[in-house]
C-alpha positions as CSV (number, residue, x, y, z in Angstrom):
1,M,17.7,319.1,251.6
2,K,21.2,318.7,250.3
3,E,22.2,316.3,253.2
4,K,19.3,314.0,252.6
5,Y,19.3,313.6,248.7
6,N,23.0,314.1,247.9
7,T,24.5,311.0,249.4
8,T,26.1,309.8,246.4
9,S,29.1,310.5,244.5
10,V,30.5,309.2,241.1
11,L,34.0,308.7,241.0
12,T,35.9,307.8,237.4
13,V,39.3,306.2,237.7
14,D,41.7,305.6,234.9
15,Y,44.1,302.8,236.1
16,D,46.7,300.5,234.9
17,A,44.6,297.8,233.5
18,S,47.3,295.2,233.9
19,H,46.0,294.5,237.4
20,D,42.7,293.5,238.6
21,F,40.6,296.5,239.9
22,I,40.2,296.0,243.6
23,M,36.7,297.5,244.9
24,P,36.6,299.7,247.8
25,E,34.0,299.3,250.5
26,H,30.6,301.2,250.2
27,T,31.2,301.6,246.6
28,E,29.1,300.4,243.8
29,M,30.6,299.3,240.2
30,L,28.6,301.1,237.2
31,Y,31.3,300.8,234.7
32,N,34.7,298.8,234.2
33,E,36.6,298.5,230.9
34,N,39.8,299.1,229.2
35,G,41.2,300.6,232.4
36,R,38.6,303.0,233.4
37,A,36.2,302.3,235.9
38,V,33.3,304.4,237.3
39,L,32.1,303.9,240.7
40,S,29.1,304.9,242.6
41,I,30.2,306.0,246.3
42,D,27.9,305.8,249.3
43,T,29.1,309.0,251.1
44,E,27.0,308.5,253.9
45,K,29.2,305.3,254.7
46,T,32.6,306.7,253.7
47,P,34.0,309.8,252.7
48,V,35.3,310.2,249.0
49,S,38.8,310.8,250.3
50,H,38.9,307.4,251.9
51,V,38.0,305.9,248.6
52,V,40.4,307.9,246.4
53,S,43.2,306.9,249.0
54,F,42.3,303.3,248.8
55,L,42.6,303.5,245.0
56,T,45.6,305.3,244.8
57,Q,47.6,302.5,247.3
58,A,45.9,299.7,245.7
59,L,46.3,300.7,241.7
60,T,48.4,302.5,239.6
61,V,46.0,305.4,238.9
62,F,46.6,307.6,235.9
63,D,43.5,310.1,236.4
64,I,40.8,310.4,238.8
65,S,37.6,312.7,239.0
66,V,34.5,313.1,241.5
67,Q,31.3,314.5,240.6
68,P,28.3,315.0,242.7
69,R,25.2,312.5,241.9
70,P,23.4,313.8,238.7
71,I,20.8,316.2,239.3
72,E,18.1,314.2,237.2
73,E,18.3,311.2,239.7
74,I,18.0,313.8,242.7
75,I,14.8,315.2,241.1
76,A,13.3,311.8,240.0
77,E,13.8,310.7,243.9
78,I,12.1,313.7,245.1
79,Y,9.3,313.2,242.6
80,E,9.0,309.6,243.5
81,E,9.2,310.3,247.4
82,F,6.3,312.9,247.3
83,S,4.3,311.0,244.6
84,I,4.5,314.0,242.2
């Protein structure tokens, strides 16, 4: 079940905002303001480590964190799938 529903991670990166943010492949921008970007990563298409590597090479990164997809979203998807 984990493999089916937990295919997204959320990455938060604090970076030097004096440079333009470059989007890694297979990510979606959720937020980007004042040197903080929050991305959704499709982990079926690219590993989190590839996105982290890309960002640290493309930007001056001050801090970075990765979290699993919020459980509320997973539960909502399961309810929707099974019409509960």
